[in-house]
KOLROVO-894274 format. One record per residue: x, y, z of N, C-alpha, C in turn. Coordinates in steps of 0.001 Angstrom, whole numbers, plus 500000, padded with zeros to 6 digits. Layout:
BEGIN
XYZXYZXYZ...
% end
This chain:
BEGIN
338873743867371881338243745093371368338919746308371995339381747223371130340069748414371613339088749515371963339373750207373040338540751344373443339301752619373142338631753529372421339278754800372066339051755788373197340116756392373698340024757408374746340161758779374094339111759579374246339098760898373604339775761922374510340666762681373908341162763874374579340374765058374039340432766179374745339671767350374301340126767807372928341439767851372677341928768321371381341573767369370257341670766048370519341338765096369452339860765134369136339031765323370164337594765415369930337265766634369093337916767752369410337675768973368621338090768786367179339257768166366967339715767949365591338765767048364827338286766009365492337380765070364831336076765750364426335518766533365350334251767221365064334443768253363967335554769007364038335813770031363007335919769396361630336695768305361555336871767659360257335554767065359758334792766496360689333511765905360280332544766945359735332420768081360453331494769129360004331976769740358701333289769941358547333825770497357306333560769555356138333685768257356387333423767278355328331973767314354899331063767416355887329630767470355557329323768674354689329862769844355079329609771064354308330150770933352898331397770469352755332016770391351435331341769365350551330924768231351129330248767207350324328911767715349822328126768342350728326825768846350314326968769905349236327957770790349403328133771847348406328664771301347095329536770310347169330087769767345930329039769038345123328017768476345795326974767769345068326166768697344181326222770010344471325484770956343632326092771065342245327377770762342099328019770789340782328325772199340335328857772289339143329159773575338519328247773790337341327943775018337075327085775379335953327941775806334772327948775035333739328577775495332509327615776436331817328150777474331211327275778466330611326512777914329415327150776993328637326421776402327513325726775146327995324408775158327997323602774025328438322963773424327199323356772202326859322879771596325621321842770515325853321716770024327072320869768865327301319616769173328115319164770429328106317934770748328826316759769968328247316727769817326919315700769012326243316394768156325199316149766848325237316673765955324203315500765348323442315698765118322147314611764685321266314950763355320594313908762563320351313999761376319497312781761376318583312861760598317481311760760579316514311516759169316007310238758811315866309837757542315269308670757807314321308287756771313566307161756879312641306167755766312950304890756120313134303823755142313336303115754889312009302896753628311711302226753239310470300743753043310761299925753988310324298486753917310574297706753365309385298408753035308305297741752554307111298571752871305885298132752428304714298913752655303491299182754120303187298251755019303557298447756443303246298500757340304477298185756787305641298164757592306865299362757220307750300210758195308083301372757986308934301385759062310022302056758746311117302203759713312211303675759817312580304200761025312533305573761278312979305504761580314477306231760809315263306186760917316727307494761528317217307388762666317887308544763359318450308470763247319970309498762686320582309524762512322035310564763442322642310125764279323577311017765228324252311256764764325679312513764614326051312889764302327426313488765560328041312839766067329076313184767377329645313970767179330938315083767845331034315947767717332197315236768185333459315527767504334565314898767832335843315126769297336207314066769992336572314150771405336930313861772348335774313780771809334541313487772631333367312082772330332875311538773199332030310246772934331407310260773389329952309451772721329161309342772963327717307974773561327444307931774649326699306674775355326488305765774614325506304462774818325686303457774137324882303385774734323478302496774174322662302396774590321257301549775839321068300714776181322036299865777374321915300086778269323130300622779450322887300953780385323952300434781767323598300176782607324606299716783973324319300818784808323677300422785856322986301379786751322335302230787453323383303461787750323011304359788451323913305101787554324866304892786242324752305545785299325637306713784608324971307087783436325470308221782708324895307858782051323571308838781420322972308607780706321722307896779387322012306749779125321396306070777849321626306779776717320887306490775485321279306988774333320534306208774239319233306914774172318112306236774214316825307009773403315797306273772954314776306857772206313676307226773170312554308480773113312114308939773913310986309175772969309808308532773249308696308664772415307502309575773111306506310728772482306222311629773003305199311288772425303828310899771158303805310590770503302539309572769403302779308483769418302016307454768383302126306951768066300724307269766899300229306848766489298897306188765134298942305194764920298096304493763646298036303663763367299268303351764384300034302561764196301255301990765538301672301039765501302612300461766719303155300231766534304650300321767640305374300076767591306818298599767418307093298298766645308137296922766458308580296828766975310005296134768067310206296041768654311538297337769351311922297543769522313206298717770234313713299481769354314690300612769848315115301435769144316101300677769095317433300491767882317969299650767700319151300395766911320220300311767365321461300958766669322582300064765563323103300689764557323733299923763428324253299366763683325640299725764790326238299265765090327583298944766572327701298125766897328659297742768289328860298859769040329578299250770219329079300342770953329734299904771532331067300874771763331927300642772451333197300489773940332908299535774573333528299322776009333335299616776731334636300670777540334626301110778230335841301639779608335497301828780379336542302500781667336372303985781424336167304543782035335143305954781868334815306698783160335145307606783146336146308300784385336530309234784907335457309642784046334516310531784516333454309845785508332530308490785417332417307754786279331489306640787062332180306487786871333504305457787580334261304070787372333659303761786152333269302432785834332749302142784356332959300880784013332823300491782613332960300752781907331640301481780780331704301878780061330496301638778558330673301714777845329566301515776392329575302832775722329183303221774705329961304475774019329657304450772589330181305453771814329753305588770410330125306872770211330922306867769182331769308065768763332495308225767258332328309423766774332552309660765334332491309791764822331068308714764233330550308720763691329192307379763976328548307402764342327275306168764612326541306353764128325105305261763630324527305280763114323161304384763985322288304933764429321152304174765206320179303961764344318925302765764476318329302444763714317123302000764650316008302469764342314805302052765070313612301644764051312546300371764074312166299881763153311144300175763706309752300494762789308821300686763165307423299924762180306534299531762643305389298861761791304399299768761691303169300099760464302759300965760240301607300138760412300334300591761271299453299894761507298179300655760954296986301960760822297118302770760254296039304056759714296661304081758402296866305201757787297562306515758002296842306485758053295506307715758195294739308347759575294918307549760564295235308070761930295402308211762322296876308084761330297780308059761680299211309397762264299673309293763356300384310435763999301053309891764841302196310503764711303370310029765479304535311255765870305359311559767161305344312648767715306138312132768913306924312620769060308139312184770193308945312854770201310304312211770826311257312769770946312603311647771152313609311919770793314834311054771144315956311695772339316649311025773474316611311532774683317270310949774724318667311802774939319654311341774865321039312160775812321916311647776016323108312320776893324071312155776288325465313233776275326230313215775687327571313668776713328598313049776654329772313406777555330873313416776765332175314133777291333161313939776856334535313502778075335331313548777998336662313049779118337458314036780271337541315230780095336942316241781139337028316519781805335694316463781026334606316804781588333307316184780764332202316253781298330985315749780631329789316889780435328804316801779367328047317717779159326938317113779779325689317944780240324774317393780803323530316611779735322761315633780135321950314918779159321117315906778389320248315686777086320107316586776273319291315773775309318442316430774744317432315772773836316487316384772450316567315527771424316595315988770049316480315653769575315071316694769389314275316503769083312859316150767604312661315334767310311635314997765917311334314765765771309826314939764550309365314626764159307987313955762796308040312781762660307450312064761395307417312326760725306067312874759513306108313152758758304888311927757944304486311781757711303197310616756973302705310600755548303240311798754970303497311853753598303993311308753454305407311164754576306133310627754526307485309099754448307508308447754673306373307001754825306344306244753506306401306940752383306246306255751096306290305492750827305009304351750154305131303551749782303964302915751016303337303082751140302012302541752281301288301572751807300224300649752693299836299685752372298777300428752259297451300126751179296699300809750963295419300363751955294355299132752413294406298608753342293411298540754727294043299305755659293527299305757013294073298190757817293470297586758743294197296540759604293655297080760431292501296165760866291665296551761628290465297166762961290833296670763558291921297202764862292338298134764685293518299032765570293631299964765508294759300136766892295338300468766879296595300691768143297288302155768233297636302759769317297316304178769481297622304437770886298114305119770951299238305536772241299767306969772473299359307234773415298485308609773599298011309524774002299152310717773517299055311704773850300089312149775285299919312451775950301009313015777291300886314374777214300227314776778302299636316052778337298946317170777979299912317968776958299567318972776443300483320334777098300293320319778287299748321584779009299665322102779247301064323366779135301262323945779291302591324895780474302603324350781651302793325206782825302800326198782777303953327238783528303816328251783557304858327639784025306160327896783252307232327408783664308542328102784954308925327305785929309256327874787229309581327562788260308526326974787836307398326588788822306392325472789683306944325526790997306809324496791856307373323124791447306869322183791315307796320838790905307417320086792077306808318940791742306185318199792765305446317666793855306338317535793539307640316974794558308535318049795485309082319285795351308589320370796157309148320112797637308983319536798027307867319352799449307599318408800089308577317505799283309160316542799841310099316920799550311531318051798866311744318431798505313103318924799709313876319533800651313224320133801782313903319246803001313789319343803908314734318596805159314630318978805924313374318073806781312916318295807510311679319520808408311738319902808832312926321013809760313060322363809083312883322389807747312839323643807034312722323796806537311296324790807027310595325032806621309216326156805606309178325909804460308520326875803381308495327238803046307068328501802879306819328993802460305508328766800959305367327740800542304578327414799129304455328526798344303771329276798976302871330389798281302242331445797893303253331721798784304172332688798495305225332201797330306082330884797298306363330331796222307179330540794876306519330299794782305185330442793508304484331902793054304445332844793987304342334252793635304249334792793092305572334154793468306690334722793149308001334143791907308641333063791327308074332319790314308815333105789039309077334020788647308221334705787373308417335482787352309727336178788440310053336930788499311300336016788694312509334904789376312319334018789668313446333403788412314055333267787334313269332656786107313769333690785088314252334954785421314212335989784481314647335868784232316153335931782961316606335817782654318042336912783337318855336538783799320054337501784476320938337467783868322335337044782620322428336922781969323747338273781893324461339374781493323779340673781485324480341065782860325006340790783905324227341132785261324675340359785644325941339071785259325993338279785554327188338822784806328403339183783538328192339716782758329314341067783303329763341814783889328837343105784482329205342937785643330175341758786280330130341446787358331079340952786812332411340908785478332559340370784884333782338869784952333825338232784758332671336777784899332566336070783888333459335296784388334424334572783527335348333183783168334845332673783940333910331301783715333458331171782461332616332285781998331992332187780846331106332028779548331867332670779415333020332555778202333828332432778600335286331315779198335633331169779690336989330476778644337856330958778500339065330335777568339999329111778215340589328202777367341031326957777869341598327191778292343041327142779605343304327382780083344651326121780250345466324964779891344913323719780129345630323602779247346864324203778044346845324154777192348026324951777817349175326052778450348848326789779155349897325946780279350481325188780971349628324328782045350113323234781492351009322708780313350666321706779680351516322305779302352867323550778818352839324222778470354088324381779704354969324816780803354362324982782058355117323623782571355597322607782505354702321276782954355095320715782140356245320930780823356206320486779972357309321208780303358598322513780586358491323293780944359676322764782227360301322464783225359465321913784486359984320555784247360636319734783370360016318448783032360623318619782384361977319653781534362109319924780910363397320348781912364446321137782914364027321540783955364979320335784742365480319386785014364575318159785704364983317380784838365966317298783527365688316553782621366570317163782582367970318483782765368045319154782728369353318629783795370301318314784979369762317931786096370626316418786227370736315715785107370643314267785101370887314001784600372308312859784924372884312576784558374278312565783052374528312391782239373469312313780798373671313681780130373727314710780781373173316024780143373070317048780784374001317087782115374056318124782813374808318219782371376270317105782291377007317222781865378412317693780425378568317562779602377500317944778196377601319460778015377561320201779005377035321648778832376868322350778658378211322242779622379167322951779435380448322437778232381236321125777965381165320560776837381894321137775511381398321169775352380063321632774087379489323119773893379700323926774950379478325377774831379646325718774525381100325049775200382037325294774938383462324956773496383810323907772987383203323501771598383462324608770630383039325168770850381864326212769952381355327468770026382217327811771235382673329037771392383459328882770841384872327641770833385380327418770388386753327085768900386859326628768311385729326199766908385803327396765975385964328595766485385693329792765654385808330886766448386506331617765762387386332736766414388055333906766631387107333899765872386015334954765997385011334573767083384016335304768207384022334968769320383129335088768923381657336073768050381365336248767609379975335017766847379494334440766054380387333238765308380004332062766260379794331981767310380619330927768297380440331050769009379108332303769346378710332529769983377411332144769031376290332542767761376441332213766775375408330705766647375237329972766614376369328516766489376291327892767707375610328421768893375912327884770102375292328130770100373789329324769607373373329620769529371936328683768536371261328481767390371899327562766394371344326134766951371284325783767775372258324470768423372260324331769336371033325389770109370761325370770970369580325280770169368295326049769071368208325991768217367018324600767622366851323955767251367960322590766701367894321619767729367312321781768988367711320927770051367153321119770134365640322374770066365207322659770135363762322035768960363033322174767763363589321617766562362952320100766672362827319450767186363862317984767284363856317504768227362757318127769401362666317649770385361686318045770024360259319232769442360062319609768988358719318677767868358272318312766969359208317367765904358882316019766484358473315620767595359127314375768260358741314464768775357310315615769386356949315795769871355587315774768748354574316427767624354893316428766475353991315033765880353857314275765907354953312912765378354902312039766202353955312214767526353980311459768383353062311802768035351617313106767864351343313526767512349987312960766165349563313011765176350475312523763840350134311012763830349940310305764655350727308841764669350634308360765271349324309048766304348853308598766999347646309280766483346382310582766188346469311315765804345268311811767030344529312816766822343680313464767946342990312510768711342091311690767987341332310789768670340391309762769508341136309203768940342216308189769672342968308779770918343617310017770814344110310652771977344720310808773108343704311165772749342482311314773780341447309972774385341067308900773583341137307579774084340765306988775021341809307459774911343077306853775702344148306944777203343890308073777633343337308276779073343158307247779692342232306689778892341306305748779444340334304311779018340610304081778337341724302751777839342021301957778911342757300889779393342137300120780492342722299448780078344027298890778852344076298215778400345292299196778323346456300387777822346176301408777738347217301769779126347730301945780078346828302320781426347254301225782086348080299964781844347720298862782385348524298867781752349915299068780425349958299078779716351239300212780224352128301374780432351531302483780884352357302323782344352769301671783147351942301351784520352346300492784502353614299459783665353603298578783565354770299330783022355982300244782058355753301006781490356863301912782530357497302572783348356684303447784385357225302658785441357998301489785785357482300636786725358216300232786122359557299920784823359557299564784114360795300723784162361783301934783889361318303114783949362179303320785361362721303128786363361864303334787744362291302360788134363405301106787725363243300107788033364277300508787389365600301050786167365518301514785496366736302676786257367370303622786703366558304763787450367091304340788793367679303287789378367127302786790639367693302191790427369086301853789177369435301369788871370775299902788525370865299231788319369719297811787996369752297568786615370348298473785673370104298370784320370661299757783696370633299893782542371293301180781871371383301149780581370571302164780366369758302279779129368991303002778093369841302323777017370190302956775955370977302580774605370388303527773686370427303254772319370022302566771584371161301881770480370892301201769721371960302147769387373100301672769578374336302505769319375509302950767863375581302135766966375007302491765542375053303790765264374308304077766065373296305312765857372522306539766167373374306523767324374038307673767700374859307803766790376076306658766397376663306707765479377807307327764146377408306977763681376211307512762412375732309022762505375547309490763624374999310923763807374804311658763906376145311010764578377142311609764663378484311772763282379091310746762454378918310808761099379461311923760296378803312061760455377474313115759741376766314497760188377246314651761506377474315941762030377923316286761535379317315255761406380180315497760947381549315813759457381598315111758677380760315274757225380810316513756753380057316947757524379049318111757122378260319388757577378957320500757176378410321783757565378973322763757839377853323866758514378210324917758761377236324471759651376097324936759293374894324672760100373699323181760161373402322451759059373616321016759030373324320281760047374179320662760134375453320039761105376356320271762531375876321487762809375457321821764158374974321035764481373713320873763477372831320112763704371595318662764069371910318051763374372846316655763685373193316535765036373888317577765455374615317559766795375196317556767850374084318355767612373037318379768544371898317028768560371200316405767390371088315082767319370463314065768096371288314182768006372605313268768750373477313424770253373270314689770715373151314925772135372887314245772550371580314340771725370545313743772047369249312236772211369373311596771342370183310149771417370338309734772602371207310446772816372314310086773900373235310240775260372559311267775403371713311540776703371086310748776923369807309841776000369470309148776088368183308361777377368029307767777873369112306935779072368988307728780263368473309049780280368735309887781368368237310629781001366955311109779754366889311913779359365721311065778905364552309807778500364806308950777986363736308803778928362556308444780203362791308328781129361651309642781333360906310764781362361640312062781549360984312409780325360146312205779133360727312493777894359995311575777767358790310293778090358971309351777990357863309743778885356707310101780143357028310520781069355981311778780573355279312738780090356063314000779615355498313790778403354595312942777445355041312705776245354241312031776578352920311068777493352957310375777847351719311306778592350772312114779510351313313067780225350457314055779249349826314495778247350606315430777257350070314759776380349033313525775954349329312809775059348419312486775741347098312209777035347142311834777745345917313032778383345228314240778131345741315428778624345049315745777698343884316733778080343092317126777267341936318352776423342253318567776116343539319810775457343935319693773953344053318556773397343689318445771950343661317883771358344930317900770022344962317221769285346018317925769394347367319218769758347375319949769864348628319735771202349328319061772145348668318942773495349215318331773533350622317202772841350895316664772888352266317646772370353306318399771296352975319360770757353930320490771740354191320956772424353141322022773414353306321535774576354174320311775042353925319755776123354735319640775737356193319165774522356460319041774052357835320401773829358491321410773459357690322760773307358245323270774641358766323084775701357985323505777022358450322741777450359695321413777212359700320580777577360854321046776841362104321277775527361976321644774721363135323038775065363643323963775395362731325305775785363168325248777002364086324450778004363693324332779211364516323657778900365851322661778016365821321922777691367034322769776866368000323617775984367463324412775095368309325694775754368809326156776780368098327443777386368408327569777889369854326589778648370396326773779187371752326825778108372823326084776995372650326112775932373652327509775329373753328190775216372608329543774669372616330544775686373153330460776937372691331413777958373115331334778237374608330112778363375117329960778670376549330366777484377422330273776273376896330736775108377660332263775090377737332913775491376635334377775519376621334907776703377426334197777840377318334609779055378046333463779504378956333253778827380088332098779133380959332112780539381527333271781176381611333327782537382150332546783530381284332356783182379993331616784073379103330144784184379501329648783190380253328241783216380664327918784450381488328902784929382243328663786073383123328453787365382326328996787392381097328864788605380286327645788587379376326856787512379412325652787447378571324613788453379040323953789167378119322843790044378527321738789234379191321179789772380254320122789063380960318820789104380167317989788078380407316684788052379748315854789235380224314975789686379354314134790816379700313201791188378573312639792397378658311679792836377650312260792961376263313590793106376166314201793259374850313991792014373986313853790848374622313625789622373852312274789662373148311267790204373820309958790324373164310015791335372019310848792373372181310990793345371095311556792687369841312434791698370028312967790967368883311842790285368122310903789665368861309778788994368205308915789984367430308673791146367975307825792131367300308510792647366035309820792885366116310552793311364920310448792241363842310589790983364245310437789882363286309039789858362684308035790226363479306661790245362971306519791244361824307102792428361980307043793412360893307742792884359632308898792237359838309640791700358687308849790576358016308191789727358823307363788654358257306242789240357392305628790328357848304567790964357059305100791467355716306284792076355756306873792586354513307175791450353548307730790350354064308046789201353207306784788551352667305722788551353454304475787932353009303962788581351729304155789896351603303668790603350417304381790137349149305637789692349280306363789177348111305647787947347548305200787049348427304522785839347971303136786160347405302449787113348021301152787516347478301327788152346106302449788855345901302703789490344615302805788459343494303441787321343764303565786269342749302189785749342349301331785505343345299977785035343048299170786102342313299353787351342691298637788448342039299006788537340556300295788379340260300734788401338865300213787187338103300145786038338800299701784808338138298252784909337686297398785474338519295975785536338202295561786850337534296516787784337456296191789054336816295187789878337583295180789755338925294222790524339722294527792025339676295807792371339591296265793765339602295843794504340874295817793765342011295522794408343298296813794780344026297936794253343552299205794524344214300233794982343176299861796012342423300812796590341474301984797190342239302980797602341503304230798037342144304012799188343121303191800163342747303007801304343650302254800913344924301319799949344813300603799470345998301550798698346905302359797832346302303354797064347054304293798005347809304821799006347110305756799944347747305071800746348847303823801151348624303100801915349650302950801086350930302641799788350785302498798930351958303840798760352669304911798586351914306232798462352547306625799754353253306306800881352663306622802167353306305893802272354642304627801886354665303850801933355911304423800966356936304747799728356509305253798709357431306552799167358088307494799686357298308781800063357882308713801393358628307735802230358319307512803424359136306979803029360506306008802101360532305479801611361806306556800904362620307446800173361934308551799522362639309442800564363305309735801642362596310544802699363183309869803323364404308538803546364308307799804106365452307822803158366640307754801854366362307812800867367455309168800903368137310228801006367340311579800964367899311873802164368798311222803307368549311444804469369425310377804561370508309543803513370618308601803433371731307271804112371530306913804506370317305649805183370069304488804204369885304788802947369615303762801906369481304129800775370428303160800284371216303425799186372140302414798070371899302819796849372209301979795666372032301755794984373373300792794018373432300371793467374729301495792963375624302504792295375068303546791689375912304764792580376091304711793810375581305852794713375735305903795295377144307122795482377653307300796161378935307324797670378692306899798464379667306921799926379498308332800415379191308415801405378330309730801916377902309747803421378088310458803869379113310526805290379390311582805981378525312665805269378242313745805835377442314033804914376261314470805498375184314791804717373991316239804257374059316484802942374089317870802447374091318594802878372818319897803075372941320692803522371792320598802555370608320724801234370810320589800329369657319239800461368946318163800643369760316840800813369175316775802079368319317441803122368774317431804385368041318062804211366659319216803537366627319891803351365341319083802443364405318445801426364952317582800576364130316397801369363591315841802264364427314720803099363988315149804032362861316351804594362983316858805471361919316959804696360607317466803463360688317598802636359486316227802324358886315255802040359740313916801712359254313242802923358604313351804098359239312776805312358639313479805650357314314796805503357291315546805816356078315136804888354934314926803611355248314510802658354221313135803019353672312230803435354567310898803842354123310986805063353208311822806035353561311986807217352708312628806857351366313552805890351391314214805468350151313196804964349137312133804325349610311148803733348697310154804747348144310055805925348722309058806904348290309201807278346811310412807564346293310514807897344857310039806769343942310037805547344440309552804436343639308088804551343284307341805325344038305916805505343756305684806239342432306723806944341942306590807630340658307552807046339621308077805833339892308830805135338860310314804993339064310878805498340170312316805309340400312628803815340484313768803362339951314014801914339847314198801185341169314696801857342228314892801223343538315684799928343405316942800067343052317790798898342784317863797936343961317856798462345194318060797602346362316954796575346545315750796863346052314641795921346273314026795461344961314769795582343866314205795194342565313850793716342508314519792878343313314217791447343309312949791129344094312453792060344925311281791804345750310019792451345184310153793654344679308966794383344232308463793866342900307176794075342601306646793698341282307365794461340177307321793975338948308032794641337846307495796036337584308363796889337052307994798274336779306837798365335791306657797327334973305573797342333983304193797355334620304091796981335917302790796990336593302456798352337191303385799300337091303172800610337708302422801528336749301379802181337266300557803061336438301230804416336197301930804929337206302571806241337093304083806060337070304703806422335962306155806279335832306712807558335204307324808401336025307888809662335558309390809562335323309952808358335500311406808209335413311845808038333965312852808761333554313328808722332160314823808408332080315330807617332996316767807363333039317181806058332405316348805490331527316698804214330924317784804372329872318485803279329622319502803223328568318915802454327388319110802978326183318595802325324975319753802010324034319723800809323480320795800380322577320798801215321310321984801479320781322105802217319517321865801310318315322179800026318460322022799096317347321454797764317850320724797103316960320227795749317238320757794766316196321768795161315440322408794291314459323909794330314698324511793164314805325922793050315188326845793703314170326743793307312915327675793800311915327545795306311695326303795793311649326091797225311425326646798040312586326409797576313811326927798277314979328445798276315023329060797140314658330520797072314649331108798010313598330462798088312446330952798984311392330880800442311838329774800806312512329636802184312996330690802500314051330954801537314944331953801767315986333331802004315389333633801300314309334929801482313659335025802868313021333895803329312455333876804656311839334142805752312862333507805628314038333606806704315035334739806472316020335399805308315954336550805047316818336174804833318271335151804009318511334739803703319879334735802186320094334942801738321349334793800318321638333314799931321646333069798627321636331706798104321549331385797301322806330151797418323282329645796502324301328477795736323689328625794408323639327566793550323126326723793097324304325431793305324205324470792901325242323612791778324674323945790533325035323106789409324630321943789336325612320744789554325089319561789678325934318429788842325338317261788987325922316090788279325430314834788939325942313764788825325189312502789418325618311988788760326893312310787494327082311835786778328259312863786655329351313903787473329319314989787380330299314720788337331465314261787803332592313957788643333752315225789257334331316310788482334391317556789018334924318112790137334048317818790072332746318219791177331861317498792462332256316184792335332548315417793512332953315921794047334295316335793135335189316857793578336480318143794371336296319022793894335420320267794625335162319972795995334566319022796057333650318676797332333031318087798296334046317317797752335012316655798613335999317564798991337155318482798111337531319275798362338733320701798798338456321238798489337272322633798833336970322723799909335895322026799719334787322127800671333681321541802040334026320675802105335022320089803391335402320995804208336304322094803618336769323070804394337527323633805503336633323772806690337172324167807854336365325516807637335683326485807081336411327822806878335834327799805788334762327058804716335029326963803629334050326276804133332789325157804857332965324415805378331816325292806315330970326018807204331639326874808145330903327967807413330127328539806375330745329601805613330075329048804855328875327897804227329023327302803486327909326890804424326778326348805582327127325858806509326100326994807224325366328068807537326089329092808411325518330364807700325080330741806632325774332055806024325530331998804718324755330834804109324658330697802824323980329638802902322885329705801979321947328597801723321029327886800481321565326650800664322024325889799580322634325082798840321580325312797537321498324582796680320563323842795623321374322525795663321352321715794670322046321209793644321042321493792383321296321101791284320409320124790380321145318891790331320667317841789522321285317894788097320747318236787157321602318406785778321141317074785072320924315974785678321349314664785063321102313832785877320107314496786716319305313807787472318264313236786497317229311925786602316951311243785635316095311219786026314616311687787218314272311662787645312872312513786713312015311948786256310892312654785312310027313789785995309285314881785266309094315975785761308259315542785755306791316104786620305962315753786598304530316022785241303894317079784559304340317411783235303839317871782373305005317500781088304979317960780164306006319473779978305884320159780045307011321613779871307041321913778504307648322700777704306974323072776377307481324521776412307946324741776025309209326087776025309789326332774664310424327577774416310783327928773177311479328353773516312895327756772825313861328048773080315262328074771762316009329162771514316725329331770274317492329136769041316607329609769112315373329531767986314469328193767790313799327253768704314009325924768580313418325608769815312583324783769612311568324324770745310772323165771425311478323252772725311597322237773529312287321742774594311330320436774760311246319849775790310380319408776971311225319848778140310842319467779384311505318358780024310683317159780077311262315995780533310503315545781935310906315829782326312147315365783624312630316552784483313054316282785772313250317329786676313732317824786222315104316894785749315954317295785240317268318215784037317159317943783136316204318827781991315978320248782463315669320328783492314827321631784008314400322422784560315584321762785365316419322481785959317558322801784910318621321931783921318788322226782854319740323436782047319281323498781775317969324651781058317422325926781885317576325831783191317349326989784066317534327507783968318963326617784002319930327032783948321330327701782608321652327130781514321162327697780193321439329039780004320740329072780336319442330241780039318631331415780970318937331149782261319039332227783231319221332667783358320673331687783294321604332002783578323004331841782378323932331305781252323435331225780051324258330228780131325391329128780838325190328115780972326251326730781002325620325712780646326383324349780784325869323350781202326935323850781733328059322964782253329095322896783768328986321760784327329354321579785770329312321185786270330714321558787504331069322316788466330260323789788090330174324410788520329078325824788247328846326400789472328141327381790102328777327970791334328252329433791090327900329839791572326746331233791419326334331685792703325640332913793126325932333495794356325386334460793996324258334312794650323112335111794325321938335787795568321372336960795331320725337557796405319946336949796384318544337474797176317633336858797299316308337151796125315380337986795192315823338244793963315063337516792764315659336685793004316662335926791912317271336687791145318324337779791682318857338569791025319891338161791559321263338112790679322272337664791122323606338649792070324267338104793006325025338909793984325758339037793630327230338215792697327690338226792295329103337458790988329200337371790443330400336546789256330603335082789641330453334247788659330175332820788939330019332172789199331376330918789612331349330186789954332573328804789332332471328412788600333498327092787978333523326207788720334530325156788062334998324199788709335905324833788991337265324961790256337585325489790696338880325111792152339051324244792443340003323711793792340174324617794695341003325903794392341027326881795211341732327328796351340807326823797560341052327118798697340167328610799021340120329325799105341260330768799378341172331517798315340353331122797049340486331782795990339710331520796188338218330312796605337872329993796830336455330767798029335920330916799048336738331708800212336307333171799822336111333709798985337000335085798507336839335219797728335535334188796945335215334155796178333962334226797122332760333424798182332770333424799137331658334745799901331577335271800316332725336520801086332728337700800249332235337709798963332587338812798107332146338814797999330624337600797937330020337526797880328563338015799159327914337660800303328487338107801579327931339624801723328015340198801296329151341648801395329316342367800509328303341877799294328094342506798386327149342354798893325714341193799463325400340970800003324051341943801147323768342125802043324747343063803162324569344488802654324395344853801621325162346207801077325063346451800469323683345446799788323125345618799166321817345706800223320711344981801308320851345042802365319837346434803013319809347053803117320978348393803711321042349424802771320429
% end
C-alpha cells in the first residue's frame, strides 16, 4: 500500500481544484434557459365510455416542476384561465363545463399581485358530452391555458384536439329526432400579418396611417430574423441563468458580514494560533487550518442540501408565494432583530457544544478538526443564525432551483473559512487584525436595523395576498424612511442600546455609513407622492397600491398593432421598438417603472422611435381564426394575444417577456434584442445602437 506524502504546494493545488470543481458542477447543474419554453405543460387526451349516449373527454395536463397551470375560474383582471374552446361540435352537445379532478391551490400570485387558483404536478380535466346523432358527430377544439412560475409567465396557448367517432365506443343505434350542432367558425385562413380589424383604433387619433401601405408591406414584416439577431451576438435568445452566481456572491457577502460579528471575529486569532502551536511542523499546522476551513464549507453546504432535500423543488418554489410562510418569516426576522438590539441572547443548548467539544478532544486527525469546525458553527449561532436564516430563505424562494440553498451556503462558508486559511499561511497578518471591542456589537445593531427593513418585504407579500391594505406602498416607504433615519442616528452616536460602549467621538467609518443611511432615507421621500424609486422597485409594494401618485413621467406606446405601427414608422421615417409585454408580466412593469421613467430613455422613446407594445395575453378575439403551422403542427390563432405571441416566437425566436427589439422600416433588426435588465445606461446604449444603425442604413 502506497502512502501519499503531501507537500504544501500539492495540497493547495488539490484543494483549489476540488473547490473549483464543486462550484462548477453545482452551477452547471442549473442548466441554461432557452427563451422558448415549450414543455411547461404537456397534454394528452382520452375518451371514457359512460354509456351509449354519454361520453367524457378526459384531458390530462402534466406540469413541469416549478411551474403552475391556472384553474378554470379566475377573478377578472388576472391571467387566462384553463378553458375549453369549441371550434366544431356536431351530433352532440356539451353537458356541464370543464371540471378538474382535484381542488386547485389558492395562493397569492406575485405575477399578478392577487390571490389566484392553480394546479401543480398533474391534473385531469373532464368534459361530458351527450351524443345526439352519431352519424353527424364531429368535435374539434382546443384547451386554452396559461402557465407561470415564480419568475415569469408564458403567453396563453392552445392545445388543439379532434375527437374521432371511432373513439366513442358503443353508441346508440337509434339517434334522437333532433340534433344539436354548433357550427364551426369560418375556417378561412387569412395571411398572417394582415392588419386586424382593431388596427384603426390601435393608434392615437393624431396619428394617420395609410392602410393600403400597411397591407402591401406585411409579407416582409413577418419574415423570421433570428439569424440576424444572433449575428449581433444576441444573448437574450439563449441566455444562461446567472442567478446562481448571484446567490454565490450574496452568500459570500453574508459570510463576510458574519466574520465581523462578536461571535466569530475573536475566534480567528485563537483558532489559528491553536493550529500553529499544536504542531512543531508549520506545514502540518497550515494543513490542519486548511482542513478546518474545508470542514466549515462541508458543514454549511450540507445544511443547504438538507434544506433542499427536506422541502423538495416544488415546495421551494411555492414558498415565495405562500402567505403563511411570509408572515412566519416576518415574525422570525423581527425576533432576530430584537435579539441583535440586545434584548436577549440567542444560544443553542450548552449540551450540544459540550458534546462537540468532547468529540473533538477524543477524536484525532481529520475527524478532530471536523468536530472543531462543528463546534465553531454551534458557538457562533447567536450571530450567524439570523444571517444564515435570511440567506437560506432568500435562496429557497428564488427561481434558481433546488440547488439554490446549497450554492448560497457555499458562498457563505467560503467567506467564513477564508481567514482561517489565510492567517495560517501568513501568520504575521494576525498582528494587523483590528482588536475586539465595542465596534463588534455595533455591527450586530446595524444588522438588526437591516433585518427589520427586510422583514417588511415579507409582510408586504402576505398583505397583498390577503388584501389587508395595511402595508401599501406609502406606508412601506414611510417605515423604511424611519428605519434608515434611526440607523443613521445610531451610527453618529445619538441612539445607544444596552450592550453598546459609550461613544464620545464618532469614528470616521461610522460617519460615512451614517451619511449613506441618511441619504438613502431622503432618496425614498419622493416615493411618498409616486416617484418610481428604481433602486428599490423590487422590494417595495407595486405603485398600484399607492393612494397618492403625483408622478406623470410614464411612457405610453403609440401603437398596439404591429402592422399599423410599422406602416406609420415608414411614413415618418423613424425606427421602431417592439415591446412584447403582457398584462400579467411583473418584470414588464418593473422595466416601465425603473427604466422607461428615466428622462433620457423617455425622451428617446417619445421622440426618436415609434413604440409598439404588443400584449401577448390580450384576450380580444380576432375577426377570423388564423391557422398556421409551427414546429410541424397546425396552430390556430384565435385572439390578438395569440397573434402577437406567434409573431414573437416565429419572427424573433423568443417567448419570454419583457422582450424588446429594434427594427428598421422593412422589419429587419437594428441591434441585438434586450430582455429584463433594469440597468438604465445599458438600455440607453441599446437604444443608441439602434439609432446609429438606422442612420447608417438610410445613408
